[in-house]
C-alpha positions as CSV (number, residue, x, y, z in Angstrom):
1,X,-0.1,0.2,0.0
2,X,1.5,3.5,-0.8
3,X,2.5,5.4,2.0
4,X,2.5,9.3,2.0
5,X,5.2,10.9,4.1
6,X,6.0,14.6,4.7
7,X,8.2,17.2,2.6
8,X,10.8,19.2,4.7
9,X,13.8,20.9,3.3
10,X,12.8,20.2,-0.4
11,X,13.0,16.5,0.4
12,X,10.5,13.9,0.9
13,X,10.5,12.6,4.4
14,X,9.1,9.2,5.6
15,X,7.2,9.2,8.7
16,X,9.0,8.3,12.0
17,X,6.0,8.2,14.3
18,X,4.7,4.9,13.5
19,X,1.0,6.3,13.2
20,X,-0.7,6.3,10.0
21,X,-4.1,7.2,8.8
22,X,-6.1,5.9,5.8
23,X,-6.6,7.7,2.8
24,X,-9.5,6.4,0.6
25,X,-10.7,6.5,-2.8
26,X,-14.3,7.9,-2.2
27,X,-15.6,6.7,-5.5
28,X,-14.6,2.9,-4.9
29,X,-14.8,2.8,-1.0
30,X,-11.2,1.2,-1.2
31,X,-8.2,2.3,0.8
32,X,-5.8,3.9,-1.6
33,X,-3.0,4.4,0.9
34,X,-2.0,5.3,4.2
35,X,-0.8,8.8,5.4
36,X,2.0,9.3,8.1
37,X,0.9,11.1,11.1
38,X,3.5,13.3,12.5
39,X,4.8,13.4,16.0
40,X,5.6,16.8,17.8
41,X,9.1,15.9,17.3
42,X,8.5,15.7,13.5
43,X,6.8,19.1,13.6
44,X,9.7,20.5,15.4
45,X,12.0,19.4,12.5
46,X,9.8,20.9,10.0
47,X,9.7,24.2,11.8
48,X,13.4,24.3,12.5
49,X,14.0,23.8,8.8
50,X,11.6,26.7,8.2
51,X,13.3,28.9,10.8
52,X,16.8,28.4,9.1
53,X,15.3,29.6,5.9
54,X,13.5,32.3,7.1
55,X,16.7,34.2,8.1
56,X,17.9,34.4,4.6
57,X,14.5,34.2,2.7
58,X,13.2,37.4,4.8
59,X,15.9,39.4,3.2
60,X,16.0,38.0,-0.2
61,X,15.0,40.7,-2.8
62,X,11.7,41.0,-4.0
63,X,12.8,40.5,-7.6
64,X,14.2,37.2,-6.7
65,X,10.8,36.2,-4.5
66,X,8.6,37.1,-7.6
67,X,10.7,35.7,-10.3
68,X,10.4,32.3,-8.3
69,X,6.6,32.9,-7.8
70,X,6.4,33.5,-11.9
71,X,8.0,30.2,-12.4
72,X,5.7,28.4,-10.0
73,X,2.9,29.9,-11.7
74,X,3.9,28.6,-14.9
75,X,4.5,24.9,-13.4
76,X,1.2,24.9,-11.8
77,X,-0.4,25.9,-15.1
78,X,1.4,23.1,-16.9
79,X,0.4,20.5,-14.1
80,X,-3.2,21.4,-13.5
81,X,-4.4,18.3,-14.8
82,X,-2.2,16.3,-12.7
83,X,-3.3,18.2,-9.8
84,X,-6.9,17.9,-10.7
85,X,-6.4,14.0,-10.9
86,X,-5.0,14.0,-7.4
87,X,-7.9,15.9,-5.9
88,X,-10.4,13.7,-7.7
89,X,-8.5,10.5,-6.6
90,X,-8.5,11.3,-2.9
91,X,-11.5,13.9,-2.5
92,X,-13.7,12.4,-5.0
93,X,-15.0,15.6,-6.8
94,X,-15.4,15.5,-10.4
95,X,-12.4,16.5,-12.7
96,X,-14.1,19.9,-14.0
97,X,-14.8,21.0,-10.3
98,X,-11.2,19.9,-9.5
99,X,-9.7,21.9,-12.2
100,X,-11.8,24.8,-11.0
101,X,-10.3,24.7,-7.7
102,X,-6.9,24.6,-9.1
103,X,-7.6,27.7,-11.1
104,X,-9.1,29.7,-8.1
105,X,-5.7,29.0,-6.5
106,X,-3.7,30.0,-9.3
107,X,-5.6,33.5,-8.8
108,X,-3.7,34.0,-5.4
109,X,-0.5,32.8,-6.7
110,X,-0.8,35.7,-9.4
111,X,-1.7,38.0,-6.6
112,X,1.7,37.0,-4.8
113,X,3.5,37.4,-8.3
114,X,2.5,41.2,-7.8
115,X,3.6,41.5,-4.2
116,X,6.1,44.4,-5.1
117,X,3.1,46.6,-5.1
118,X,1.4,45.3,-2.1
119,X,4.9,45.9,0.0
120,X,5.4,49.3,-1.1
121,X,6.4,51.4,1.9
122,X,5.5,55.1,2.7
123,X,8.1,58.0,3.2
124,X,7.4,61.5,4.6
125,X,10.4,63.8,4.0
126,X,10.9,66.8,6.5
127,X,8.4,65.3,8.9
128,X,10.3,67.8,11.2
129,X,13.3,69.9,10.1
130,X,15.8,67.6,8.7
131,X,13.9,64.5,9.8
132,X,12.4,61.9,7.4
133,X,9.9,59.0,8.5
134,X,9.4,55.8,6.7
135,X,6.9,52.9,7.1
136,X,7.1,49.5,5.6
137,X,5.9,45.9,6.2
138,X,8.4,43.3,7.4
139,X,7.9,39.4,7.4
140,X,7.0,37.5,10.7
141,X,9.5,34.8,10.1
142,X,7.9,31.1,10.4
143,X,4.3,30.9,9.7
144,X,2.1,27.9,9.6
145,X,-1.3,26.9,7.8
146,X,-3.8,24.1,8.6
147,X,-6.0,23.3,5.8
148,X,-9.2,21.4,5.2
149,X,-10.1,18.3,3.2
150,X,-12.6,19.9,0.9
151,X,-10.3,22.2,-0.9
152,X,-6.9,20.2,-0.9
153,X,-5.1,22.5,-3.3
154,X,-7.0,25.8,-3.2
155,X,-7.0,26.7,0.3
156,X,-3.1,26.1,0.8
157,X,-2.8,28.1,-2.4
158,X,-4.8,30.8,-0.4
159,X,-2.2,31.0,2.2
160,X,1.4,30.1,1.5
161,X,2.1,31.9,-1.7
162,X,1.3,35.2,-0.2
163,X,3.0,34.2,3.1
164,X,6.4,33.5,1.2
165,X,6.2,36.4,-1.1
166,X,6.0,38.5,1.9
167,X,9.5,36.9,3.1
168,X,8.3,34.2,5.6
169,X,8.9,30.5,5.7
170,X,5.9,28.2,5.7
171,X,4.9,24.9,7.2
172,X,1.6,23.6,6.2
173,X,-0.3,20.8,7.8
174,X,-3.1,19.7,5.2
175,X,-5.9,17.5,5.9
176,X,-4.9,13.9,6.4
177,X,-7.9,12.8,4.5
178,X,-6.6,13.9,1.0
179,X,-2.9,14.9,1.5
180,X,-1.3,14.4,-2.1
181,X,-2.2,17.4,-3.5
182,X,-0.7,19.7,-1.0
183,X,2.5,17.6,-1.2
184,X,2.5,17.8,-5.1
185,X,2.2,21.6,-4.5
186,X,5.5,21.8,-2.3
187,X,7.4,19.6,-4.8
188,X,6.7,21.8,-7.5
189,X,7.5,24.7,-5.2
190,X,10.8,23.1,-5.0
191,X,11.1,22.5,-8.7
192,X,10.5,26.2,-9.4
193,X,13.6,26.8,-7.4
194,X,12.3,27.9,-3.9
195,X,15.3,27.4,-1.5
196,X,15.0,24.5,1.0
197,X,12.9,25.0,4.1
198,X,10.7,27.9,2.6
199,X,7.7,25.6,2.1
200,X,7.6,22.5,4.1
201,X,4.5,20.1,4.5
202,X,3.8,18.0,7.7
203,X,0.9,15.5,7.5
204,X,-0.9,14.6,10.8
205,X,-3.6,15.0,13.2
206,X,-4.3,16.9,16.4
207,X,-0.9,16.3,17.9
208,X,0.6,17.9,14.8
209,X,-1.7,20.8,15.1
210,X,-1.3,21.2,18.9
211,X,2.4,21.3,18.4
212,X,2.3,24.0,15.7
213,X,-0.1,26.0,18.0
214,X,2.4,26.0,20.8
215,X,5.8,26.1,18.9
216,X,7.6,29.2,20.1
217,X,9.1,29.7,16.6
218,X,5.7,29.8,14.9
219,X,4.7,33.2,14.6
220,X,1.3,33.0,13.1
221,X,-1.3,30.4,12.1
222,X,-3.8,30.6,9.4
223,X,-6.8,28.0,9.6
224,X,-9.7,26.8,7.7
225,X,-12.1,24.2,8.8
226,X,-15.1,23.7,11.1
227,X,-16.4,26.4,13.6
228,X,-15.5,24.2,16.9
229,X,-12.0,23.7,15.6
230,X,-11.7,27.3,14.5
231,X,-12.6,28.5,17.7
232,X,-10.2,26.0,19.6
233,X,-7.3,26.8,17.1
234,X,-7.7,30.7,17.6
235,X,-7.7,30.2,21.4
236,X,-4.7,27.8,21.4
237,X,-2.8,30.5,19.2
238,X,-3.5,33.3,21.1
239,X,-2.8,31.7,24.3
240,X,0.8,31.2,22.8
241,X,1.1,34.7,22.0
242,X,0.5,34.0,18.1
243,X,-1.5,35.9,15.7
244,X,-4.2,34.0,14.2
245,X,-6.7,33.9,11.3
246,X,-9.3,31.0,11.8
247,X,-12.0,30.5,9.1
248,X,-15.0,28.4,10.4
249,X,-18.2,26.9,9.0
250,X,-21.0,28.4,7.6
251,X,-24.9,28.0,6.9
252,X,-25.2,30.1,3.7
253,X,-28.6,31.8,3.0
254,X,-30.0,32.8,-0.5
255,X,-33.0,35.1,-0.3
256,X,-35.1,34.8,-3.3
257,X,-37.8,37.9,-3.6
258,X,-41.0,37.5,-5.5
259,X,-39.8,39.6,-8.4
260,X,-36.5,37.5,-9.0
261,X,-36.0,35.5,-12.2
262,X,-37.0,32.3,-10.7
263,X,-35.3,30.0,-13.5
264,X,-32.0,32.0,-12.9
265,X,-32.5,31.6,-9.2
266,X,-33.2,27.8,-9.5
267,X,-30.2,27.2,-11.7
268,X,-27.9,29.1,-9.3
269,X,-29.2,27.1,-6.2
270,X,-28.5,24.1,-7.9
271,X,-24.9,24.7,-8.6
272,X,-24.2,26.4,-5.3
273,X,-25.9,23.7,-3.3
274,X,-24.9,20.3,-4.8
275,X,-21.6,21.3,-6.5
276,X,-18.6,19.5,-5.1
277,X,-21.3,17.4,-3.2
278,X,-22.2,20.2,-1.1
279,X,-18.6,20.0,0.7
280,X,-18.1,23.9,0.4
281,X,-18.0,26.5,3.0
282,X,-19.7,28.8,0.7
283,X,-22.3,26.3,-0.6
284,X,-25.7,27.4,-0.4
285,X,-27.6,25.2,2.0
286,X,-30.7,27.4,2.6
287,X,-32.9,29.1,0.2
288,X,-35.4,31.7,2.1
289,X,-38.4,32.2,-0.4
290,X,-40.5,35.1,0.1
291,X,-44.0,34.3,-0.3
292,X,-45.8,30.9,-0.7
293,X,-46.4,31.5,-4.3
294,X,-42.7,32.2,-4.8
295,X,-41.8,29.2,-2.9
296,X,-44.1,26.9,-4.7
297,X,-42.8,28.0,-8.0
298,X,-39.1,27.8,-6.9
299,X,-39.4,24.4,-5.2
300,X,-41.1,22.8,-8.6
301,X,-38.3,24.2,-10.6
302,X,-35.4,22.9,-8.0
303,X,-37.0,19.6,-7.9
304,X,-36.8,19.1,-11.6
305,X,-33.3,20.3,-11.8
306,X,-32.0,18.4,-8.9
307,X,-33.4,15.2,-10.1
308,X,-31.3,15.7,-13.2
309,X,-27.9,16.0,-11.7
310,X,-25.9,13.3,-12.9
311,X,-23.9,11.4,-10.0
312,X,-20.8,9.2,-10.5
313,X,-17.1,8.9,-10.1
314,X,-14.5,11.0,-11.7
315,X,-13.9,8.7,-14.3
316,X,-17.3,9.4,-15.6
317,X,-16.9,12.4,-18.2
318,X,-20.6,13.1,-17.7
319,X,-20.7,13.1,-14.0
320,X,-21.6,16.3,-12.4
321,X,-21.3,15.5,-8.6
322,X,-18.9,12.9,-7.0
323,X,-19.2,11.0,-3.7
324,X,-18.7,12.4,-0.2
325,X,-15.3,12.3,1.5
326,X,-15.7,9.3,3.7
327,X,-18.6,6.8,4.4
328,X,-19.0,8.1,8.0
329,X,-19.6,11.7,6.5
330,X,-22.1,10.3,4.1
331,X,-23.8,8.4,6.7
332,X,-24.0,11.6,8.9
333,X,-25.5,13.7,5.9
334,X,-28.2,11.1,5.4
335,X,-29.2,11.1,9.0
336,X,-30.2,14.8,8.6
337,X,-32.5,14.0,5.8
338,X,-34.4,11.2,7.6
339,X,-34.4,13.4,10.9
340,X,-36.0,16.4,8.8
341,X,-39.0,14.0,7.8
342,X,-39.4,13.1,11.4
343,X,-39.3,16.8,12.6
344,X,-41.8,17.8,10.1
345,X,-40.3,18.9,7.0
346,X,-41.4,17.9,3.4
347,X,-38.8,15.7,1.8
348,X,-39.3,16.7,-2.0
349,X,-36.0,14.5,-3.0
350,X,-34.6,11.9,-0.8
351,X,-31.0,11.1,-1.8
352,X,-30.3,8.7,1.0
353,X,-29.7,5.1,-0.2
354,X,-28.2,6.2,-3.5
355,X,-25.9,4.1,-5.4
356,X,-23.8,4.3,-8.3
357,X,-24.0,1.2,-10.3
358,X,-20.6,-0.6,-10.5
359,X,-19.4,1.8,-7.5
360,X,-21.8,0.3,-4.8
361,X,-19.2,0.6,-2.2
362,X,-18.4,4.2,-3.1
363,X,-19.3,7.1,-0.7
364,X,-22.1,8.4,-2.7
365,X,-25.2,10.1,-1.7
366,X,-28.1,11.4,-3.9
367,X,-29.4,15.0,-3.9
368,X,-31.9,16.0,-1.2
369,X,-34.2,18.7,-1.4
370,X,-36.2,19.7,1.9
371,X,-39.2,22.1,1.7
372,X,-41.0,23.7,4.7
373,X,-38.0,23.6,6.8
374,X,-38.3,25.8,9.8
375,X,-35.4,27.1,12.2
376,X,-36.0,24.7,15.0
377,X,-35.0,21.5,12.9
378,X,-31.7,20.1,13.1
379,X,-31.3,20.3,9.2
380,X,-31.6,23.9,9.5
381,X,-29.7,24.5,12.9
382,X,-26.6,22.4,12.0
383,X,-24.1,22.6,9.1
384,X,-24.6,19.6,7.1
385,X,-21.9,19.9,4.7
386,X,-23.4,17.7,2.2
387,X,-25.8,17.7,-1.1
388,X,-28.8,18.7,1.1
389,X,-30.8,21.8,0.2
390,X,-33.4,23.3,2.7
391,X,-36.3,25.6,1.5
392,X,-37.3,28.0,4.4
393,X,-40.6,30.0,3.6
394,X,-40.8,33.8,4.7
395,X,-43.7,36.1,4.6
396,X,-41.7,39.2,3.7
397,X,-38.3,40.4,3.1
398,X,-38.1,41.7,6.8
399,X,-38.8,38.2,7.9
400,X,-36.3,36.5,5.5
401,X,-33.5,39.2,6.6
402,X,-34.1,38.4,10.2
403,X,-33.8,34.7,9.7
404,X,-30.5,35.3,8.0
405,X,-29.1,37.6,10.8
406,X,-30.1,35.4,13.5
407,X,-27.8,32.6,12.4
408,X,-24.7,32.2,14.4
409,X,-22.9,32.0,11.0
410,X,-22.0,34.9,8.8
411,X,-20.0,33.6,5.9
412,X,-21.9,34.4,2.8
413,X,-25.5,35.2,1.7
414,X,-27.1,36.1,-1.6
415,X,-30.2,37.9,-2.7
416,X,-32.0,37.2,-6.0
417,X,-34.1,40.1,-7.4
418,X,-34.8,42.4,-10.3
419,X,-35.0,45.4,-7.8
420,X,-32.1,47.3,-7.6
421,X,-33.1,49.2,-4.3
422,X,-34.0,46.0,-2.6
423,X,-30.5,44.5,-3.5
424,X,-28.7,47.7,-2.1
425,X,-30.7,47.5,0.9
426,X,-30.0,43.6,1.4
427,X,-26.1,44.2,1.1
428,X,-26.3,46.8,3.7
429,X,-28.6,45.1,6.1
430,X,-27.4,41.5,6.1
431,X,-24.8,40.4,8.6
432,X,-22.4,38.3,6.3
433,X,-18.9,39.0,5.5
434,X,-19.3,38.2,1.7
435,X,-22.8,39.1,-0.2
436,X,-23.8,38.1,-3.8
437,X,-26.4,40.0,-5.8
438,X,-27.7,37.3,-8.2
439,X,-24.7,35.7,-7.6
440,X,-25.0,32.5,-5.2
441,X,-21.4,32.0,-4.2
442,X,-19.9,35.4,-3.8
443,X,-16.1,34.3,-3.4
444,X,-14.2,37.3,-4.0
445,X,-11.5,37.5,-6.6
446,X,-8.0,37.3,-5.4
447,X,-7.2,41.0,-5.0
448,X,-10.1,41.5,-2.7
449,X,-10.0,39.5,0.8
450,X,-12.3,36.4,1.5
451,X,-13.8,36.0,5.2
452,X,-17.0,35.8,7.1
453,X,-18.6,37.2,10.3
454,X,-19.7,35.9,13.5
455,X,-19.0,32.2,14.1
456,X,-17.5,32.0,10.5
457,X,-14.1,33.9,11.4
458,X,-12.2,34.1,14.5
459,X,-9.4,36.5,14.4
460,X,-9.1,40.1,13.0
461,X,-7.9,39.3,9.4
462,X,-9.6,37.9,6.4
463,X,-7.8,35.5,4.1
464,X,-5.7,36.4,0.9
465,X,-6.0,39.8,-0.8
466,X,-4.9,42.9,1.2
467,X,-6.0,41.2,4.3
468,X,-3.7,38.2,3.7
469,X,-0.5,40.6,3.2
470,X,-1.4,42.3,6.2
471,X,-1.7,39.2,8.2
472,X,1.7,37.6,7.2
473,X,3.7,41.0,7.8
474,X,4.0,43.6,10.7
475,X,4.6,47.3,10.3
476,X,7.8,49.0,11.0
477,X,8.4,52.8,11.1
478,X,12.0,54.3,10.9
479,X,12.7,58.1,11.8
480,X,15.8,59.3,10.3
481,X,17.9,62.3,10.8
482,X,21.2,63.1,9.6
483,X,22.4,66.0,11.9
484,X,24.8,68.8,11.0
485,X,27.4,69.7,13.8
486,X,25.5,72.8,15.0
487,X,22.5,70.5,15.7
488,X,24.3,68.6,18.7
489,X,23.4,69.2,22.4
490,X,21.7,67.6,25.2
491,X,18.0,68.1,25.8
492,X,15.8,66.4,28.1
493,X,12.7,67.9,26.7
494,X,10.0,65.8,24.9
495,X,11.0,65.7,21.1
496,X,8.5,68.2,19.1
497,X,8.2,68.6,15.3
498,X,9.4,71.8,14.3
């Protein structure tokens, strides 16, 4: 069986802890490999490599950093099919979805290629007579990233290109469920010419995470995952004096007003709810339809479209949706559908018990559509993270907005309407960090930052974009004077500008 290790100092490293986790092919249900789970000592080795690299990398010229990033971008572009195949093999998403993930990650590499613009400092001459004041951003040193299973290439690419462009060395702890894409990203960085220790990958579980949070040489931690773990990561990092950005879970709502183009709304909701089998932190999991007439017409459209979604393995060129990540997660998602029926929801489509011919052992689940869901039901209250779309009926815009704003999460939301005034009101009123107007998944482009509100984000900074640069650097101000001989003399007074 294939054993997946670590990548430190630009070299593959076998696991030494003796602990391993299974890696599955979700489409077949077969174990395709095992991943080494690092001990605290192995994490220390990776951090030490990063600390050695940071001393010289932090003073490397911007020209050198960006030239390597441009070379890295070209390698990623050339190998995007290979990266997508690794994602499909271990995560299960269909090739088109996997290629889209790589493309969105490449956007941030392109942003990092232009880091010279982001790191430009400021200079004030003659702030006082003969005194100049300059400010600039300096790297932190060693920083770490902890990334989730649902985007094994994209989320790491949201973190380390910006971090290394800013002059930091990086230690990545990817999800142990699908680690191969992250390792390949590191191998390609070495091929592009990044010095040993600038980008390291350590696979592992909680032991590795806890050591990264406690290690005194790790200055900052970037995390994406579930809300309970995000909260714990933030608390652990802060307790050890680190800065942290911890992006948590979501329950994203799509408000559909009576004047909306219902065909467009239905098409958008299907893609946003069932793409990547619903395993996206920006998936639309709740449609709030204003008025029963709107809801009835929309549910009919959703049911027709959802029933036509083609489910299958990544080897099927016609498949639109693949399996879930593990059998346990599939069973957990299915339980919400069954529980919703028991709690009074109308199950319009029931995807539980679905099997793909020839792949009966795969972790497949059909699409489920639940109507007349209320806020007391478990299917509404919890983050399901699967191909389940809930429809909640609201009597008015105000009722729908109150429902969205009362959610403990605040990642993303969307409104579908033809009314510009209503759309403008929604984007000002809604309490989420990312808002779409007739756009169901409002993930910002690379030069804007990604992040939610409330229980969807712990920490001050959003990820990538301007916030990413600020997170991976700290400000420094230098005040300079070159005195003339006549300026000498002792003064105990507080300095004043003149």
